C-alpha positions as CSV (number, residue, x, y, z in Angstrom):
1,M,35.3,36.8,-3.3
2,A,37.2,33.4,-3.2
3,R,35.9,32.5,0.1
4,P,32.3,32.6,-0.7
5,D,32.8,30.5,-3.8
6,L,34.8,27.9,-1.8
7,L,31.9,27.8,0.8
8,Y,29.3,27.4,-2.0
9,I,31.4,24.6,-3.7
10,L,32.0,22.7,-0.4
11,F,28.0,23.1,0.3
12,M,27.3,21.5,-2.9
13,I,29.7,18.5,-2.6
14,K,28.2,17.8,0.8
15,F,24.7,18.3,-0.5
16,T,25.4,15.8,-3.4
17,I,27.1,13.2,-1.1
18,V,24.0,13.3,1.4
19,L,21.6,13.1,-1.6
20,A,23.5,10.3,-3.2
21,F,23.6,8.4,-0.1
22,G,19.9,8.8,0.8
23,L,19.1,7.5,-2.8
24,L,21.2,4.6,-2.4
25,A,19.8,3.7,1.2
26,D,16.3,3.7,-0.4
27,V,17.4,1.4,-3.2
28,A,19.4,-1.1,-1.0
29,R,17.0,-1.2,1.8
30,A,14.1,-3.8,1.1
31,E,11.3,-3.4,3.6
32,T,9.9,-6.7,4.9
33,A,6.2,-6.7,6.1
34,P,5.6,-7.2,9.4
35,Q,3.6,-10.2,10.8
36,L,0.2,-9.0,10.9
37,V,-3.0,-10.5,12.6
38,L,-6.1,-8.3,12.2
39,D,-9.8,-8.4,12.7
40,R,-11.9,-8.8,9.4
41,L,-15.3,-6.8,9.2
42,D,-17.0,-10.1,9.1
43,G,-15.8,-11.1,12.5
44,T,-13.0,-13.5,11.3
45,I,-9.3,-13.1,11.9
46,F,-6.8,-12.4,9.2
47,S,-3.0,-13.6,9.3
48,L,-0.7,-12.2,6.8
49,E,1.7,-15.2,7.1
50,Q,-1.0,-17.5,6.1
51,A,-2.2,-15.2,3.4
52,L,1.3,-15.0,2.0
53,A,1.6,-18.7,1.9
54,E,-0.9,-18.6,-1.0
55,G,0.8,-15.8,-2.8
56,P,1.1,-12.0,-3.1
57,V,-1.1,-9.7,-1.2
58,V,-2.3,-6.1,-2.0
59,F,-3.5,-3.9,0.8
60,D,-5.5,-0.8,-0.1
61,F,-5.8,1.5,3.0
62,W,-9.0,3.8,3.2
63,A,-11.4,5.5,5.4
64,T,-15.3,6.3,5.1
65,W,-14.5,10.2,5.3
66,C,-11.7,10.0,2.6
67,K,-12.9,11.4,-0.7
68,P,-9.8,10.1,-2.8
69,C,-10.5,6.6,-1.4
70,I,-14.1,6.7,-2.6
71,K,-12.6,7.3,-6.1
72,G,-10.0,4.6,-5.9
73,L,-11.9,1.7,-4.3
74,P,-13.8,0.7,-7.3
75,K,-10.7,0.6,-9.2
76,I,-9.3,-1.7,-6.5
77,Q,-12.3,-3.9,-6.7
78,A,-11.9,-4.1,-10.5
79,L,-8.3,-4.9,-10.1
80,S,-9.2,-7.6,-7.5
81,K,-11.5,-9.3,-10.1
82,E,-8.7,-9.3,-12.7
83,Y,-5.8,-10.6,-10.5
84,T,-7.5,-13.2,-8.0
85,G,-7.4,-15.6,-10.7
86,R,-3.8,-15.1,-10.8
87,G,-3.2,-16.1,-6.9
88,V,-3.2,-12.4,-5.8
89,Q,-5.3,-11.7,-2.7
90,V,-6.7,-8.0,-2.6
91,L,-7.8,-6.8,0.7
92,T,-8.7,-3.4,1.9
93,I,-7.7,-2.1,5.4
94,N,-10.1,0.4,6.8
95,S,-8.3,3.0,9.1
96,D,-11.6,4.7,10.6
97,G,-11.3,5.3,14.2
98,P,-13.4,3.2,16.6
99,R,-16.3,5.7,16.5
100,N,-16.7,5.5,12.8
101,L,-16.4,1.8,12.6
102,P,-20.3,1.4,12.5
103,K,-20.3,3.3,9.2
104,V,-18.0,0.8,7.4
105,R,-20.8,-1.7,6.4
106,P,-23.2,1.0,5.1
107,F,-20.3,2.4,3.2
108,M,-19.4,-0.7,1.4
109,R,-23.1,-1.3,0.5
110,R,-23.8,2.3,-0.6
111,Y,-20.5,2.0,-3.0
112,K,-21.4,-1.5,-4.0
113,L,-17.9,-2.8,-2.8
114,Q,-17.4,-6.4,-2.4
115,L,-13.9,-6.5,-1.0
116,P,-12.6,-8.0,2.1
117,V,-12.2,-5.4,4.9
118,L,-9.6,-5.5,7.5
119,L,-9.8,-3.3,10.5
120,D,-7.1,-1.0,11.6
121,P,-8.9,1.4,14.0
122,T,-5.9,2.6,15.7
123,N,-3.8,3.1,12.6
124,E,-1.1,0.8,13.9
125,V,-0.7,-0.9,10.4
126,L,-0.3,2.4,8.6
127,K,2.5,3.2,11.2
128,Q,4.1,-0.1,10.8
129,F,4.3,0.3,7.1
130,H,5.5,3.9,7.6
131,L,2.6,5.4,5.8
132,A,1.5,8.9,6.4
133,G,-2.4,8.1,5.9
134,V,-5.1,7.1,3.5
135,P,-5.3,6.3,0.7
136,A,-2.5,4.0,0.4
137,T,-1.6,0.9,-1.5
138,L,1.0,-1.8,-0.7
139,V,1.9,-4.8,-2.8
140,I,3.5,-7.4,-0.6
141,A,5.3,-10.2,-2.5
142,A,4.8,-13.9,-1.3
143,D,8.3,-14.0,0.3
144,G,7.1,-11.1,2.5
145,E,9.0,-8.2,0.8
146,V,7.1,-5.0,0.4
147,F,7.2,-5.0,-3.4
148,Y,5.4,-1.9,-4.0
149,K,4.1,1.1,-1.8
150,H,2.0,4.1,-3.1
151,Q,0.6,6.9,-1.2
152,G,-2.5,8.9,-2.4
153,Y,-4.7,8.3,-5.2
154,R,-5.1,10.0,-8.6
155,P,-6.9,8.7,-11.6
156,G,-4.6,6.3,-13.5
157,D,-2.8,5.3,-10.3
158,E,-4.5,1.8,-10.9
159,K,-2.4,1.4,-14.3
160,K,0.8,1.9,-12.1
161,L,-0.5,-0.8,-9.8
162,K,-1.3,-3.3,-12.6
163,A,2.2,-2.7,-14.0
164,K,3.7,-3.7,-10.8
165,L,1.6,-6.7,-10.3
166,D,2.6,-7.8,-13.9
167,E,6.2,-7.1,-13.1
168,L,5.8,-9.3,-9.9
169,L,3.7,-12.1,-11.5
170,G,4.9,-12.0,-15.2
171,P,2.4,-11.0,-18.0
172,A,-1.0,-12.7,-17.9
173,G,-1.0,-15.9,-19.8
174,E,2.6,-16.8,-18.8
175,G,3.4,-19.6,-16.2
């Protein structure tokens, strides 16, 4: 009887240590955004380094076939209008593959979206930020640190994003 109890206790101690170190590693490790240069839907080039010189950047990753993205993009557009005056650049990154890229402009028109669109047809940027797929949202502070990362979309997620932006910038009216 004593032997199984001892094994259980040792297992729980080991499990607790592994869990604690895993949580501490996530807290201690700041992720720095890679230097990105991406094509824009309008044919120009986007440089993250240049954008960060002007202030924080929000990236919202999406695809034309993604139903949660369709629900979230209007919220991102509203957020863009609210925070652009506070020095935040809000950009979307389309992750459709090369075959679906011709659908991006009609999609933007259909949903009356007027957000800048960067193109990531190979999902390389998603991989660089260790994201599983779309939808996903990132806030990158002006110093290049990934300040906030969120995977998925549910109604109300935009409130969390606003709270994080206010944490980064300070409440509206300050400064």
